[in-house]
C-alpha positions, 0 to 999 in steps of 0.5 A, spaced: 533 502 476 526 505 475 522 507 481 518 501 480 523 496 480 527 500 486 520 500 490 519 492 489 526 491 491 525 495 497 519 491 499 522 485 501 525 487 508 519 490 510 521 493 517 528 496 516 527 499 509 520 502 510 522 509 511 526 509 504 520 505 501 515 510 503 520 516 501 521 513 494 513 512 493 512 520 495 518 522 490 514 518 484 508 522 485 512 528 486 515 527 479 508 526 476 509 518 476 503 514 477 504 508 481 501 502 478 498 496 482 504 492 483 507 498 487 501 499 491 501 492 493 508 493 495 507 499 499 501 497 502 504 490 504 510 494 508 505 499 511 502 492 514 508 490 516 510 496 519 504 498 523 502 504 519 495 502 519 492 509 518 497 511 512 496 504 509 489 506 509 490 513 506 494 510 500 489 504 499 484 510 498 488 514 494 489 508 489 482 509 487 481 516 488 487 520 485 491 514 481 484 511 478 486 504 479 481 499 480 482 495 487 483 488 485 483 482 490 490 483 491 490 490 493 483 489 497 487 483 501 493 488 503 488 492 506 484 487 510 491 484 512 493 491 514 487 492 518 487 485 521 494 485 523 492 491 528 486 488 531 481 492 527 477 486 525 470 489 524 474 494 519 477 488 515 470 485 515 467 491 512 473 491 506 472 484 505 464 486 504 466 491 499 471 486 494 468 487 487 
């Protein structure tokens, strides 16, 4: 199974598998595989449900900078969810204001 398929399958039971999903995400990058937009949605969703807000925001930013993926509505939605779940509502509103 590809890294992409493994990541997607691990995104479902968020809390129990969060360490494994993030480990696979970093392995992908170390092996030179560029994550796609679906991979970012899975990883950002897991970060939101696991309370890894700062890590999720760094990943969201890396998507635009390091992976050259345009942030679509789905990925912005994940970033807003990530921030809102942790009570960082003003930051969530700032992200909403930046949605293209």
